[in-house]
N, C-alpha and C positions, 0 to 999 in steps of 0.2 A: 505494499499500500505507502502509496506515494505521501509522506506527510507535509506541512508547510518550511520543518528543518531543512530536510532533505531537496527542495527546489529553489538554492543558493547560486548564484551568477553574481559574476564581480565587472565591474567598469575597468578599462586597461587604466584610467587614473580617473580622478573629481573632474567634475564639471557640474560648473555656478551658473544654475538661473538671475542669482541674483547675489549682491558679497552681502555679506553680515551689516549688522548694526556697528559705529565704533566709537570704539570710548579712551581718554584719553589718563594714561594714571603718570602724576608724574611724584621722582621719590626725593626725599630730602633729609637727608641721613646720617644726623647729626642727633643725636638725646645729650640732656647730664648724665645720667650715668646708664648702662647696658644692663639691663633686669635680669636676674639668674635664670629665667626661665623661657628668654626673648631670642628666637635662630631669623629673626626678619634683620635685613643686613641694614643695623644702625652703630653710630660709632658712638665714646663719647668726645665730646666738645669739649675743647682745648683751649680756653682762649678765645674771642672775639670769633665769631664766624664769616667766613670769607665769602659770607648772602652774593654780593652784587659778584663778586666774580663765579660763583654760582650758578644763577640767576640770567648770567650769559653764555655760559656753559651749555645748559639747561634749554636757552631759546637757539644755539649755535646747535647743540643734540637736534634740538624739534624739524630746526629748517634742512639740517643733510635729512632726515629721517621724508618730509613730505612727499620726493618722487611715488613712493609705497602706500599713500594715501591720498593722490593730490583728488580731489574735489570731492572726494566724501565728506558728508557730514557727523560734527561730533555730537553726539548725544548726551554723555557725559564724565566728568573729568574727578578724577578722587586724587588728593594730593595728599601722601601716606608719606611713612618713615618708619625709623627714627619719629623724630615729635617735628613734626613739619610748624606746629606753633611755637618754636626758637625764633623764626626765624619774623625777622620788623615787616608791619604793617607796609612800609617802605615797598620792601622788597618782592611780598604778594601782588602787590599790585603792579609793579612792575612787570614782573612773572604775568602774571594774567590778562593785563592788558599785551603784552606779547605775542600771549599764543590766541588771544583773539585775533592779530595781524595777522597770523600767517596761516590760521586753521577758519574752517567756517561752523563756528561755533554753535548750533541748533540755541532758536531766542530764551528759547524754557529746556535750558542744559541742568544741569541738573553738576552741583560743582561741592564738593564736599572737600572741608581738613578734618584732621586728624589730628587731635592736641590733649595734651595732659591736662589733670589739675594744677600740676603745683609749677605749670610754666603761663598763667592767664593771669590778665587783670578786665575787667570789665572797658576799660578805652579800647584793649587790643580786639577785643573782642567784636565789639563798634567799629570800627577799624577791617576786622577783616570779611564781615556785613559791606561795609561800604566798597570795599574788594570786588565785590561779587560772590565769595562766595553763598550760598543759599541753603546749605545743610553742613552742622557740625557735628564729626563722630570726638566722643569723648572717651577716653579709656580710664573710667572708672575703676574699673578691676574688683574692687567690695569699698562698704561702705566702714569696716571696721579694723579699726587697729592693728592691731595682733598678724591679720590678716596682712594690711599691706603690708609690714615689715617683714614681717615674714617671704611674702613677694620681690619685695627690694624696689620699691616703693619710692618715690620724693616727695610721695605726698600724703596727708593723714587721711582719717578722716575726717575732720573739720573741714579742708583745703575741697576735700572732693563734693563734700555738699555745697560750699560755696559756689566750685565751678559750675555743677548741674545747677545750681539756682539763676549763675550771671549767662551761662550757654542758656536757657531756656526766656529769659528775657530779652536776648538781640535774635535769636533763630529760631521760627517758625517749624522747623526739619532740622531733629537734635535724636542722634544717636548713642545711647549711652552702652558702650561695653564692662560686661561680667567676668566675671568668671567664680566654677567650682568646683569639690574636691579640690581643697587647696590641704596646706601644708598645717593638722590638728582642724578641719573646720570638721564639724559637727551638723546633720540636717535641720535643725532649728537657724543653725548660727546662718546656712547657705538661703535658707525662707528667709529672715533675717533682709539679709541685703536684695532679696528681687520684691523684695513692701515697700523698702527705702527705695529700691530705684522707680517703681510704678506710683509712690507717693507723686512722684515730681510731671506724672502723666509725660515723660519722653514720646515723641511721636514712632520710635522704634527702641529694640532693644536686642542685642548680641549678647547670648551668654552661652560661654566657654567653657567647654570641661580643662581645666589641667594635663597638660601632658608633659611629658615630657622629651624632651626634644635632642634629637644627637649636635655636638658642637654647642651644645650651653652648660653650662654651672651647675644647676640642676643636675641632667644629667650624669655628670660627672662625680657630684656628689647629691647624690638621690635625697631630697629631704623625705619622713612618716607621711603620708598620702589616704586618708579616707579608699577601706579596703574595694574590691568591684562591687561587691553589695548594694554598699551605702552611697558609692558614689550613682549606682542606678535609682537608690531610692530618692535623693535629691534632682536626679533626672525630673524621675515622674512627679516630684514634688513643685518642682519649678514650671513646666509644662503646664501642672493643673495651674495654678497659679496666674501663670500671664492668662490661660484662656479664660480665668476669670472675672480678670481686668480687660478684656476687648482686642487682646494680641493675639493677632494672627500668626501662629507658627507654618510658614512657610519657607522654611529650608533648614536646612541639620539642627545651625545653632542663630538661626535669625528670627525674629517675635517684631510685628509691625499690626501697628491703627491701622485702620480701614483706609486706605488707597498711600499709605505709605510706604512702602516696599521700598529696598534701596534698588534706586534703577541701575548705578553705574554694578553693584555686585551680581544684581539680571542678569547683565549682560556677560561677566564670565559666566557663570552658571546655564545660557541657555546657549555656550559656548560661541557669543560673538567675536568683536578683534578688540584690539585696545592695539595700543598703542606707547609703551614705555619710555621716560623719559629718567635722564638720573642717574650718578651713580647704583648699581647694581639692580636696573631696572628692566623688569622681560617686557615683551610683545609678542601679539600672536596677528601677524596678518594674512589674510588670502584674498586670493588671485584669482585667472580665471580658472586656472587648474593643480593653482598647489595651496599648501598653507607654508609659511614659513613661519619662526619663531627666533627671536631677534634676544643679544641679553649683553648687559655694558656691566662694562670695568665696575669690580664692587668699592674698588679703594677710589675712595676722594679725594684723596691730592694724584692719583693716577688720574681720574678723569680730566678734573682738573687742568694736569697737563697737558692730556689729550688736544682740551678742547684751546686752551691757550697757543698750540700749532693748526688750530682748526680742522682736526682732525678724530672725533670721536666718534668711531669704528665698532657698529659693537658684532659680537661674533653670531654668526648665523647658522641654521638650518632647516632643514623640509621638513616636516613632519611626513611621515614613511605611514604609506597604506596601512601598514598595519599596523600603526598606532593610534592611527582615526578613532577606531569607533571605543577605544579603551578611551582614551582623552575624552570623549564626548561624557561618554556615559559618568564619567567619574566627574563630570561636571552634572550634566543635568540630572542623576540620579539624589545629588541633594534637597534635590524640589520633592518637600512632601506629598505635593500634587501632579506628579512625574512630569511627563514632558511629553507634547502632541508628538506622533511617531515620523509625520512627516517630516518635520524637525530635522529630523538625525542624514536624511539628504540633501534635504538645506544647506545644513552646517557642513558639513561636511565633505558633499558632494557624492557620496556613495551609497549605494544600495540599500533598502532595510535589508534586505535575504542578508547580510553581511554579518549580524548581529539576532538572525533570530534562533539558532541553535543556543545560543546562552539567556537565550529570551527564555524559549522552552526550559530552561536547564531552573535557570531562576525562580521560573511559574511554578516549575515541578516542585522545588525546593523549600513554597510560601515565601520568599524574599520578594518578589514579585508580583502585580496583577494586572492585566492588561485586556481593554477592546480590541475590535477594528480599530479605535481611533488613538489611545493612549496608552501610558505604561505611567506607571509610580509604585517606590518600596510599599511591599508592605510595611505595619509595626515594627514585626519580624526582619523585617525585611532595612527600617531605617535603625533597629537596635545592636546589627549587624550590619553595617552599611560598608564595612572594609569586605566581606565576605562578599558583599553580592557585588561587588563594583571589579573583586577579583575573576569574577567569569569572562569579564569582559576585556580582560589583558591579553594584548599580544604574549 
């Protein structure tokens, strides 16, 4: 008997009828102090930041990349780090003005800036808003002094609360970042952090399970963390708390009020394109017959030196056909409501038959549900997301 999985044909190369939406990511690599759990490309600032030189380097980097995205509108901008809120309002204003002069930025573009509570004041938030930032993502992590100290954060609980108040005073679209399963944290303490965040009524919350990432201090010297059962209890409880407070759990770690999903992150999860500029930034850019990935040098000094001689040249590679199904599914399966099956062909240029065997297997194992239009992880699939994603890797 012929099954769906046996009807497998392969295009010789991807073919895109239309290119995906395009976002811009801008990396600011400096922070006050490297957190022991952080595996992002961040470097402790020593002395005054070379922000004018860095803004010039970013715009040079952008200009060099323009031929690869020429004429494509940019729907979202995300300024991440590091701690982008370390830079001055003047530097940020110059940066965004330079971006607008070089790219067709959508009139309603979502422009997000990451900020940390220890690096903000009311005037700076107001200045960022006037410069064009319309969404702020604030790295709270916890409202508990003991846990903030264990995480190596430079702010305390009082500063976290003040920063949340200031953010919501200046912006009508605010995300608060929180973490759970922290060293020595109890379920009641995790619930108290969520309750404190909800009390401010932010438009969006990102709630992450603390993980010990390679090449971090915590990975080398692991702290005592809650066991898996306790962490799962915390996760179940916080999801129920946020549902009760009218936050939609739309992605693994993302919760939003109605109409306030993160447009920039949604573009990542739906396998859209993004141009990344700045030290250590990455890009994914689709062309008619291939998808290109780029990466910039991670070291700020090297990045600035390259810019000084007019040559910010990223490393590039084509994404192989064998990699595409896994790359798409590792993003799309993070969405709790799943994805439209037609999106696979639209974003990879490959036939859906490429992933039918893995879809069948995931469905048989109870990790995924689908009909003729959509596929979505089940509750079991969401709890064992790595196992589900593994089925689609080359």
